[in-house]
C-alpha positions in Angstrom: 0.0 0.0 0.0 1.3 3.4 -0.9 0.5 6.2 1.5 1.1 9.9 1.2 0.1 12.6 3.6 -1.3 15.2 1.3 -2.5 17.8 3.8 -1.7 19.3 7.2 -4.5 17.4 8.9 -2.5 14.1 8.6 -5.3 12.5 6.8 -4.0 9.6 4.6 -5.0 9.4 1.0 -3.8 6.1 -0.6 -2.4 6.5 -4.1 -2.9 2.9 -5.2 -5.3 0.1 -4.3 -5.0 -1.3 -0.8 -6.1 -4.6 0.7 -8.5 -2.9 3.0 -10.1 -0.9 0.2 -13.8 -1.8 -0.3 -14.7 -2.7 -3.9 -18.2 -1.2 -3.9 -21.2 -0.1 -1.8 -24.2 -2.3 -1.8 -27.6 -1.0 -2.8 -29.2 1.8 -4.8 -26.7 4.4 -6.1 -23.9 2.3 -4.6 -21.4 3.3 -7.3 -22.1 7.0 -6.8 -22.0 6.8 -3.0 -18.7 4.8 -3.3 -17.1 7.5 -5.6 -18.3 10.3 -3.3 -17.1 8.7 -0.2 -13.5 7.8 -1.3 -12.6 9.7 -4.5 -14.2 13.2 -4.5 -11.6 15.0 -2.3 -8.4 14.4 -4.3 -9.7 13.1 -7.7 -10.5 9.8 -9.4 -7.0 8.2 -9.0 -6.6 8.9 -5.3 -8.5 6.8 -2.7 -9.0 8.9 0.5 -10.0 6.6 3.3 -10.2 9.3 6.0 -8.0 7.7 8.6 -5.5 9.7 10.5 -1.8 8.8 10.1 1.4 10.0 11.8 4.8 9.8 10.0 7.8 9.8 12.3 10.3 12.5 11.3 13.1 10.3 12.6 12.3 6.9 11.0 9.9 8.1 8.3 7.7 5.2 9.4 3.9 5.5 9.5 1.6 4.9 12.4 -2.1 4.5 11.4 -4.1 6.3 14.1 -7.5 5.3 12.9 -10.6 7.2 12.0 -12.1 9.7 14.4 -15.7 8.3 14.0 -17.0 9.9 17.2 -19.8 12.3 16.5 -20.6 14.9 19.0 -24.1 16.4 19.3 -24.0 19.2 21.9 -27.3 21.1 21.9 -28.4 19.3 18.7 -25.4 20.5 16.7 -23.8 17.5 15.1 -20.1 17.5 14.3 -17.1 15.1 14.4 -13.8 15.4 16.1 -12.1 15.5 12.7 -13.8 18.8 11.9 -12.1 20.3 15.0 -8.8 18.8 14.1 -9.0 20.0 10.5 -9.0 23.6 11.9 -6.6 23.2 14.8 -4.1 21.5 12.4 -3.9 24.8 10.5 -2.7 26.7 13.5 1.2 26.7 13.5 1.4 27.7 17.2 -0.3 24.5 18.3 1.9 21.5 19.0 -0.8 19.1 19.9 -4.6 19.2 20.5 -7.2 16.8 21.8 -11.0 17.3 21.7 -13.2 15.4 24.0 -16.9 15.2 24.8 -18.1 14.7 28.4 -21.7 13.7 29.2 -23.2 16.1 31.7 -24.5 14.7 35.0 -28.0 16.0 34.9 -29.0 15.4 31.3 -28.1 13.5 28.1 -26.3 16.4 26.5 -22.5 16.7 26.3 -20.0 19.4 27.0 -17.1 19.7 24.5 -13.6 20.5 25.6 -10.5 21.3 23.5 -7.1 20.9 25.2 -4.3 22.6 23.5 -0.5 22.2 24.0 1.3 25.2 22.6 4.6 25.1 20.9 7.6 26.4 22.8 7.8 30.2 22.4 4.3 30.5 21.0 
């Protein structure tokens, strides 16, 4: 499997077929949904799975971090952790961020917290 990190969010488009790549989506409009899910972002020859990946600057080895499938819904506004990381990944003063949801004690809603580690000198 060939992997390239094509953007600053560390999302991992795969430039050739991979063993974990699905071959199709089942059902009505399966082909269109498949193309939309994996090929719209970078074009017809780049499969974008959406998992996060880290490349070690020392070894140049990759660590697959997985997909941030968690969806938050505070106050009825649905968004995923990846939407937060897509923004925080653009801020050069941030060394590391983590976004977490915490269910509130007295109801079923969640509070959302963003923890930020700043780079030295920022």
